[in-house]
PDB file of N, CA, C and O in Angstrom:
ATOM      1  N   MET A   1       0.849  -1.178   0.000  1.00  0.00           N
ATOM      2  CA  MET A   1       0.000   0.000   0.000  1.00  0.00           C
ATOM      3  C   MET A   1       0.894   1.241   0.000  1.00  0.00           C
ATOM      4  O   MET A   1       1.845   1.316   0.779  1.00  0.00           O
ATOM      5  N   PRO A   2       0.596   2.226  -0.874  1.00  0.00           N
ATOM      6  CA  PRO A   2       1.450   3.409  -0.948  1.00  0.00           C
ATOM      7  C   PRO A   2       1.341   4.270   0.308  1.00  0.00           C
ATOM      8  O   PRO A   2       0.305   4.308   0.973  1.00  0.00           O
ATOM      9  N   VAL A   3       2.437   4.958   0.610  1.00  0.00           N
ATOM     10  CA  VAL A   3       2.462   5.893   1.734  1.00  0.00           C
ATOM     11  C   VAL A   3       1.852   7.209   1.269  1.00  0.00           C
ATOM     12  O   VAL A   3       2.247   7.758   0.241  1.00  0.00           O
ATOM     13  N   HIS A   4       0.879   7.713   2.039  1.00  0.00           N
ATOM     14  CA  HIS A   4       0.224   8.959   1.672  1.00  0.00           C
ATOM     15  C   HIS A   4       0.806  10.113   2.470  1.00  0.00           C
ATOM     16  O   HIS A   4       0.945  10.035   3.691  1.00  0.00           O
ATOM     17  N   THR A   5       1.147  11.190   1.760  1.00  0.00           N
ATOM     18  CA  THR A   5       1.635  12.403   2.403  1.00  0.00           C
ATOM     19  C   THR A   5       0.439  13.278   2.778  1.00  0.00           C
ATOM     20  O   THR A   5      -0.701  12.952   2.448  1.00  0.00           O
ATOM     21  N   ALA A   6       0.698  14.379   3.461  1.00  0.00           N
ATOM     22  CA  ALA A   6      -0.367  15.320   3.810  1.00  0.00           C
ATOM     23  C   ALA A   6      -1.014  15.864   2.542  1.00  0.00           C
ATOM     24  O   ALA A   6      -2.233  16.032   2.491  1.00  0.00           O
ATOM     25  N   ARG A   7      -0.215  16.139   1.526  1.00  0.00           N
ATOM     26  CA  ARG A   7      -0.755  16.650   0.257  1.00  0.00           C
ATOM     27  C   ARG A   7      -1.642  15.604  -0.413  1.00  0.00           C
ATOM     28  O   ARG A   7      -2.698  15.932  -0.955  1.00  0.00           O
ATOM     29  N   THR A   8      -1.212  14.355  -0.375  1.00  0.00           N
ATOM     30  CA  THR A   8      -2.020  13.283  -0.948  1.00  0.00           C
ATOM     31  C   THR A   8      -3.385  13.229  -0.264  1.00  0.00           C
ATOM     32  O   THR A   8      -4.412  13.100  -0.930  1.00  0.00           O
ATOM     33  N   GLY A   9      -3.395  13.327   1.051  1.00  0.00           N
ATOM     34  CA  GLY A   9      -4.645  13.318   1.795  1.00  0.00           C
ATOM     35  C   GLY A   9      -5.546  14.476   1.419  1.00  0.00           C
ATOM     36  O   GLY A   9      -6.763  14.318   1.318  1.00  0.00           O
ATOM     37  N   LYS A  10      -4.951  15.643   1.212  1.00  0.00           N
ATOM     38  CA  LYS A  10      -5.730  16.830   0.823  1.00  0.00           C
ATOM     39  C   LYS A  10      -6.350  16.638  -0.567  1.00  0.00           C
ATOM     40  O   LYS A  10      -7.509  16.990  -0.786  1.00  0.00           O
ATOM     41  N   ILE A  11      -5.587  16.086  -1.489  1.00  0.00           N
ATOM     42  CA  ILE A  11      -6.092  15.841  -2.844  1.00  0.00           C
ATOM     43  C   ILE A  11      -7.218  14.815  -2.807  1.00  0.00           C
ATOM     44  O   ILE A  11      -8.268  15.021  -3.415  1.00  0.00           O
ATOM     45  N   LEU A  12      -7.006  13.718  -2.101  1.00  0.00           N
ATOM     46  CA  LEU A  12      -8.031  12.674  -2.037  1.00  0.00           C
ATOM     47  C   LEU A  12      -9.286  13.157  -1.314  1.00  0.00           C
ATOM     48  O   LEU A  12     -10.392  12.727  -1.643  1.00  0.00           O
ATOM     49  N   ALA A  13      -9.127  14.043  -0.338  1.00  0.00           N
ATOM     50  CA  ALA A  13     -10.286  14.598   0.370  1.00  0.00           C
ATOM     51  C   ALA A  13     -11.145  15.458  -0.550  1.00  0.00           C
ATOM     52  O   ALA A  13     -12.348  15.591  -0.328  1.00  0.00           O
ATOM     53  N   ALA A  14     -10.538  16.042  -1.577  1.00  0.00           N
ATOM     54  CA  ALA A  14     -11.260  16.901  -2.532  1.00  0.00           C
ATOM     55  C   ALA A  14     -11.666  16.141  -3.791  1.00  0.00           C
ATOM     56  O   ALA A  14     -12.135  16.741  -4.758  1.00  0.00           O
ATOM     57  N   THR A  15     -11.486  14.834  -3.778  1.00  0.00           N
ATOM     58  CA  THR A  15     -11.850  13.999  -4.926  1.00  0.00           C
ATOM     59  C   THR A  15     -13.022  13.111  -4.537  1.00  0.00           C
ATOM     60  O   THR A  15     -12.863  12.203  -3.721  1.00  0.00           O
ATOM     61  N   PRO A  16     -14.213  13.360  -5.117  1.00  0.00           N
ATOM     62  CA  PRO A  16     -15.389  12.568  -4.741  1.00  0.00           C
ATOM     63  C   PRO A  16     -15.206  11.056  -4.852  1.00  0.00           C
ATOM     64  O   PRO A  16     -15.788  10.311  -4.064  1.00  0.00           O
ATOM     65  N   MET A  17     -14.420  10.596  -5.803  1.00  0.00           N
ATOM     66  CA  MET A  17     -14.219   9.153  -5.948  1.00  0.00           C
ATOM     67  C   MET A  17     -13.324   8.598  -4.834  1.00  0.00           C
ATOM     68  O   MET A  17     -13.301   7.388  -4.609  1.00  0.00           O
ATOM     69  N   GLY A  18     -12.587   9.473  -4.135  1.00  0.00           N
ATOM     70  CA  GLY A  18     -11.788   9.064  -2.985  1.00  0.00           C
ATOM     71  C   GLY A  18     -10.569   8.229  -3.292  1.00  0.00           C
ATOM     72  O   GLY A  18     -10.041   7.550  -2.411  1.00  0.00           O
ATOM     73  N   ARG A  19     -10.119   8.270  -4.525  1.00  0.00           N
ATOM     74  CA  ARG A  19      -8.937   7.487  -4.906  1.00  0.00           C
ATOM     75  C   ARG A  19      -8.286   8.127  -6.119  1.00  0.00           C
ATOM     76  O   ARG A  19      -8.882   8.971  -6.788  1.00  0.00           O
ATOM     77  N   PHE A  20      -7.061   7.718  -6.394  1.00  0.00           N
ATOM     78  CA  PHE A  20      -6.407   8.130  -7.616  1.00  0.00           C
ATOM     79  C   PHE A  20      -6.897   7.233  -8.751  1.00  0.00           C
ATOM     80  O   PHE A  20      -7.315   6.097  -8.526  1.00  0.00           O
ATOM     81  N   GLY A  21      -6.839   7.756  -9.954  1.00  0.00           N
ATOM     82  CA  GLY A  21      -7.294   6.996 -11.105  1.00  0.00           C
ATOM     83  C   GLY A  21      -6.332   5.896 -11.503  1.00  0.00           C
ATOM     84  O   GLY A  21      -5.150   5.918 -11.161  1.00  0.00           O
ATOM     85  N   ASP A  22      -6.859   4.953 -12.219  1.00  0.00           N
ATOM     86  CA  ASP A  22      -6.086   3.851 -12.779  1.00  0.00           C
ATOM     87  C   ASP A  22      -6.083   4.055 -14.290  1.00  0.00           C
ATOM     88  O   ASP A  22      -7.121   3.923 -14.938  1.00  0.00           O
ATOM     89  N   SER A  23      -4.930   4.374 -14.847  1.00  0.00           N
ATOM     90  CA  SER A  23      -4.861   4.725 -16.270  1.00  0.00           C
ATOM     91  C   SER A  23      -5.367   3.613 -17.173  1.00  0.00           C
ATOM     92  O   SER A  23      -5.972   3.886 -18.209  1.00  0.00           O
ATOM     93  N   GLU A  24      -5.133   2.377 -16.799  1.00  0.00           N
ATOM     94  CA  GLU A  24      -5.593   1.269 -17.648  1.00  0.00           C
ATOM     95  C   GLU A  24      -7.113   1.199 -17.710  1.00  0.00           C
ATOM     96  O   GLU A  24      -7.670   0.781 -18.725  1.00  0.00           O
ATOM     97  N   LYS A  25      -7.786   1.600 -16.646  1.00  0.00           N
ATOM     98  CA  LYS A  25      -9.251   1.558 -16.633  1.00  0.00           C
ATOM     99  C   LYS A  25      -9.847   2.881 -17.113  1.00  0.00           C
ATOM    100  O   LYS A  25     -10.587   2.911 -18.096  1.00  0.00           O
ATOM    101  N   GLU A  26      -9.530   3.957 -16.431  1.00  0.00           N
ATOM    102  CA  GLU A  26     -10.211   5.219 -16.699  1.00  0.00           C
ATOM    103  C   GLU A  26      -9.816   5.858 -18.034  1.00  0.00           C
ATOM    104  O   GLU A  26     -10.694   6.250 -18.803  1.00  0.00           O
ATOM    105  N   LEU A  27      -8.542   5.970 -18.320  1.00  0.00           N
ATOM    106  CA  LEU A  27      -8.120   6.602 -19.580  1.00  0.00           C
ATOM    107  C   LEU A  27      -8.487   5.741 -20.780  1.00  0.00           C
ATOM    108  O   LEU A  27      -8.998   6.242 -21.781  1.00  0.00           O
ATOM    109  N   CYS A  28      -8.227   4.459 -20.674  1.00  0.00           N
ATOM    110  CA  CYS A  28      -8.565   3.569 -21.793  1.00  0.00           C
ATOM    111  C   CYS A  28     -10.077   3.499 -21.999  1.00  0.00           C
ATOM    112  O   CYS A  28     -10.547   3.388 -23.131  1.00  0.00           O
ATOM    113  N   GLY A  29     -10.833   3.563 -20.909  1.00  0.00           N
ATOM    114  CA  GLY A  29     -12.294   3.558 -21.022  1.00  0.00           C
ATOM    115  C   GLY A  29     -12.803   4.753 -21.802  1.00  0.00           C
ATOM    116  O   GLY A  29     -13.707   4.621 -22.627  1.00  0.00           O
ATOM    117  N   ALA A  30     -12.221   5.933 -21.544  1.00  0.00           N
ATOM    118  CA  ALA A  30     -12.637   7.136 -22.266  1.00  0.00           C
ATOM    119  C   ALA A  30     -12.263   7.037 -23.742  1.00  0.00           C
ATOM    120  O   ALA A  30     -13.036   7.443 -24.609  1.00  0.00           O
ATOM    121  N   VAL A  31     -11.100   6.507 -24.023  1.00  0.00           N
ATOM    122  CA  VAL A  31     -10.673   6.347 -25.420  1.00  0.00           C
ATOM    123  C   VAL A  31     -11.599   5.370 -26.145  1.00  0.00           C
ATOM    124  O   VAL A  31     -12.014   5.628 -27.275  1.00  0.00           O
ATOM    125  N   LEU A  32     -11.919   4.263 -25.504  1.00  0.00           N
ATOM    126  CA  LEU A  32     -12.822   3.293 -26.125  1.00  0.00           C
ATOM    127  C   LEU A  32     -14.196   3.896 -26.371  1.00  0.00           C
ATOM    128  O   LEU A  32     -14.821   3.627 -27.398  1.00  0.00           O
ATOM    129  N   PHE A  33     -14.667   4.706 -25.438  1.00  0.00           N
ATOM    130  CA  PHE A  33     -15.945   5.403 -25.617  1.00  0.00           C
ATOM    131  C   PHE A  33     -15.889   6.309 -26.848  1.00  0.00           C
ATOM    132  O   PHE A  33     -16.799   6.289 -27.677  1.00  0.00           O
ATOM    133  N   LEU A  34     -14.826   7.099 -26.965  1.00  0.00           N
ATOM    134  CA  LEU A  34     -14.716   8.029 -28.092  1.00  0.00           C
ATOM    135  C   LEU A  34     -14.520   7.310 -29.422  1.00  0.00           C
ATOM    136  O   LEU A  34     -14.896   7.835 -30.470  1.00  0.00           O
ATOM    137  N   LEU A  35     -13.946   6.137 -29.391  1.00  0.00           N
ATOM    138  CA  LEU A  35     -13.755   5.365 -30.622  1.00  0.00           C
ATOM    139  C   LEU A  35     -15.027   4.656 -31.077  1.00  0.00           C
ATOM    140  O   LEU A  35     -15.108   4.199 -32.217  1.00  0.00           O
ATOM    141  N   ASN A  36     -16.012   4.564 -30.201  1.00  0.00           N
ATOM    142  CA  ASN A  36     -17.267   3.907 -30.530  1.00  0.00           C
ATOM    143  C   ASN A  36     -18.147   4.870 -31.324  1.00  0.00           C
ATOM    144  O   ASN A  36     -18.654   5.846 -30.773  1.00  0.00           O
ATOM    145  N   ASN A  37     -18.328   4.600 -32.606  1.00  0.00           N
ATOM    146  CA  ASN A  37     -19.080   5.505 -33.479  1.00  0.00           C
ATOM    147  C   ASN A  37     -20.521   5.704 -33.029  1.00  0.00           C
ATOM    148  O   ASN A  37     -21.065   6.795 -33.204  1.00  0.00           O
ATOM    149  N   ASP A  38     -21.147   4.700 -32.462  1.00  0.00           N
ATOM    150  CA  ASP A  38     -22.521   4.843 -31.997  1.00  0.00           C
ATOM    151  C   ASP A  38     -22.599   5.732 -30.751  1.00  0.00           C
ATOM    152  O   ASP A  38     -23.490   6.574 -30.643  1.00  0.00           O
ATOM    153  N   ALA A  39     -21.686   5.548 -29.831  1.00  0.00           N
ATOM    154  CA  ALA A  39     -21.720   6.283 -28.569  1.00  0.00           C
ATOM    155  C   ALA A  39     -21.241   7.720 -28.705  1.00  0.00           C
ATOM    156  O   ALA A  39     -21.723   8.597 -27.988  1.00  0.00           O
ATOM    157  N   ALA A  40     -20.302   7.978 -29.611  1.00  0.00           N
ATOM    158  CA  ALA A  40     -19.679   9.294 -29.679  1.00  0.00           C
ATOM    159  C   ALA A  40     -19.850   9.972 -31.037  1.00  0.00           C
ATOM    160  O   ALA A  40     -19.055  10.843 -31.391  1.00  0.00           O
ATOM    161  N   SER A  41     -20.852   9.595 -31.788  1.00  0.00           N
ATOM    162  CA  SER A  41     -20.994  10.110 -33.152  1.00  0.00           C
ATOM    163  C   SER A  41     -21.348  11.593 -33.223  1.00  0.00           C
ATOM    164  O   SER A  41     -21.158  12.215 -34.268  1.00  0.00           O
ATOM    165  N   PHE A  42     -21.856  12.171 -32.141  1.00  0.00           N
ATOM    166  CA  PHE A  42     -22.272  13.573 -32.169  1.00  0.00           C
ATOM    167  C   PHE A  42     -21.378  14.449 -31.294  1.00  0.00           C
ATOM    168  O   PHE A  42     -21.720  15.596 -31.004  1.00  0.00           O
ATOM    169  N   ILE A  43     -20.234  13.911 -30.874  1.00  0.00           N
ATOM    170  CA  ILE A  43     -19.305  14.647 -30.009  1.00  0.00           C
ATOM    171  C   ILE A  43     -18.200  15.249 -30.862  1.00  0.00           C
ATOM    172  O   ILE A  43     -17.554  14.562 -31.653  1.00  0.00           O
ATOM    173  N   THR A  44     -17.999  16.561 -30.680  1.00  0.00           N
ATOM    174  CA  THR A  44     -16.906  17.253 -31.362  1.00  0.00           C
ATOM    175  C   THR A  44     -16.262  18.242 -30.400  1.00  0.00           C
ATOM    176  O   THR A  44     -16.958  18.899 -29.626  1.00  0.00           O
ATOM    177  N   GLY A  45     -14.973  18.351 -30.444  1.00  0.00           N
ATOM    178  CA  GLY A  45     -14.239  19.364 -29.696  1.00  0.00           C
ATOM    179  C   GLY A  45     -14.563  19.450 -28.220  1.00  0.00           C
ATOM    180  O   GLY A  45     -14.908  20.524 -27.726  1.00  0.00           O
ATOM    181  N   VAL A  46     -14.460  18.356 -27.515  1.00  0.00           N
ATOM    182  CA  VAL A  46     -14.790  18.339 -26.097  1.00  0.00           C
ATOM    183  C   VAL A  46     -13.571  17.920 -25.275  1.00  0.00           C
ATOM    184  O   VAL A  46     -12.741  17.125 -25.714  1.00  0.00           O
ATOM    185  N   THR A  47     -13.493  18.480 -24.076  1.00  0.00           N
ATOM    186  CA  THR A  47     -12.491  18.047 -23.115  1.00  0.00           C
ATOM    187  C   THR A  47     -13.199  17.168 -22.098  1.00  0.00           C
ATOM    188  O   THR A  47     -14.180  17.591 -21.487  1.00  0.00           O
ATOM    189  N   ILE A  48     -12.720  15.977 -21.917  1.00  0.00           N
ATOM    190  CA  ILE A  48     -13.326  15.057 -20.967  1.00  0.00           C
ATOM    191  C   ILE A  48     -12.415  14.957 -19.748  1.00  0.00           C
ATOM    192  O   ILE A  48     -11.352  14.339 -19.814  1.00  0.00           O
ATOM    193  N   PRO A  49     -12.831  15.568 -18.627  1.00  0.00           N
ATOM    194  CA  PRO A  49     -11.996  15.456 -17.426  1.00  0.00           C
ATOM    195  C   PRO A  49     -12.089  14.043 -16.842  1.00  0.00           C
ATOM    196  O   PRO A  49     -13.175  13.551 -16.534  1.00  0.00           O
ATOM    197  N   ILE A  50     -10.960  13.425 -16.703  1.00  0.00           N
ATOM    198  CA  ILE A  50     -10.900  12.086 -16.120  1.00  0.00           C
ATOM    199  C   ILE A  50     -10.122  12.243 -14.816  1.00  0.00           C
ATOM    200  O   ILE A  50      -8.950  11.886 -14.704  1.00  0.00           O
ATOM    201  N   ASP A  51     -10.844  12.801 -13.830  1.00  0.00           N
ATOM    202  CA  ASP A  51     -10.175  13.180 -12.581  1.00  0.00           C
ATOM    203  C   ASP A  51     -10.964  12.794 -11.337  1.00  0.00           C
ATOM    204  O   ASP A  51     -10.712  13.327 -10.256  1.00  0.00           O
ATOM    205  N   GLY A  52     -11.905  11.884 -11.472  1.00  0.00           N
ATOM    206  CA  GLY A  52     -12.667  11.428 -10.326  1.00  0.00           C
ATOM    207  C   GLY A  52     -13.551  12.492  -9.710  1.00  0.00           C
ATOM    208  O   GLY A  52     -13.971  12.358  -8.561  1.00  0.00           O
ATOM    209  N   GLY A  53     -13.839  13.550 -10.460  1.00  0.00           N
ATOM    210  CA  GLY A  53     -14.680  14.637  -9.968  1.00  0.00           C
ATOM    211  C   GLY A  53     -13.915  15.745  -9.282  1.00  0.00           C
ATOM    212  O   GLY A  53     -14.524  16.686  -8.772  1.00  0.00           O
ATOM    213  N   PHE A  54     -12.592  15.659  -9.257  1.00  0.00           N
ATOM    214  CA  PHE A  54     -11.766  16.636  -8.533  1.00  0.00           C
ATOM    215  C   PHE A  54     -12.017  18.064  -8.999  1.00  0.00           C
ATOM    216  O   PHE A  54     -12.240  18.947  -8.171  1.00  0.00           O
ATOM    217  N   SER A  55     -11.985  18.310 -10.303  1.00  0.00           N
ATOM    218  CA  SER A  55     -12.104  19.691 -10.794  1.00  0.00           C
ATOM    219  C   SER A  55     -13.480  20.280 -10.512  1.00  0.00           C
ATOM    220  O   SER A  55     -13.588  21.484 -10.280  1.00  0.00           O
ATOM    221  N   ALA A  56     -14.520  19.479 -10.523  1.00  0.00           N
ATOM    222  CA  ALA A  56     -15.862  19.974 -10.236  1.00  0.00           C
ATOM    223  C   ALA A  56     -16.089  20.175  -8.749  1.00  0.00           C
ATOM    224  O   ALA A  56     -16.757  21.128  -8.350  1.00  0.00           O
ATOM    225  N   TYR A  57     -15.546  19.299  -7.931  1.00  0.00           N
ATOM    226  CA  TYR A  57     -15.812  19.304  -6.499  1.00  0.00           C
ATOM    227  C   TYR A  57     -14.908  20.262  -5.726  1.00  0.00           C
ATOM    228  O   TYR A  57     -15.331  20.859  -4.737  1.00  0.00           O
ATOM    229  N   SER A  58     -13.658  20.406  -6.182  1.00  0.00           N
ATOM    230  CA  SER A  58     -12.699  21.205  -5.418  1.00  0.00           C
ATOM    231  C   SER A  58     -12.708  22.683  -5.785  1.00  0.00           C
ATOM    232  O   SER A  58     -12.004  23.477  -5.161  1.00  0.00           O
ATOM    233  N   GLY A  59     -13.493  23.061  -6.785  1.00  0.00           N
ATOM    234  CA  GLY A  59     -13.554  24.460  -7.162  1.00  0.00           C
ATOM    235  C   GLY A  59     -12.423  24.917  -8.064  1.00  0.00           C
ATOM    236  O   GLY A  59     -12.182  26.117  -8.194  1.00  0.00           O
ATOM    237  N   VAL A  60     -11.734  23.991  -8.681  1.00  0.00           N
ATOM    238  CA  VAL A  60     -10.630  24.331  -9.585  1.00  0.00           C
ATOM    239  C   VAL A  60     -11.175  24.976 -10.827  1.00  0.00           C
ATOM    240  O   VAL A  60     -10.410  25.340 -11.720  1.00  0.00           O
TER     241      VAL A  60
END
């Protein structure tokens, strides 16, 4: 189990998901979604935050 610093605790406290992301799951999941023509056929020029809700919840 990784050692958490005070800063790590502050970041996780401001992240609704309560954990750091897993690139193999979260990033690849978003890419697969965007590659799916049925699911993403009407999406253009969008930024998809993959941050566990941090930017919305912490006021960034």
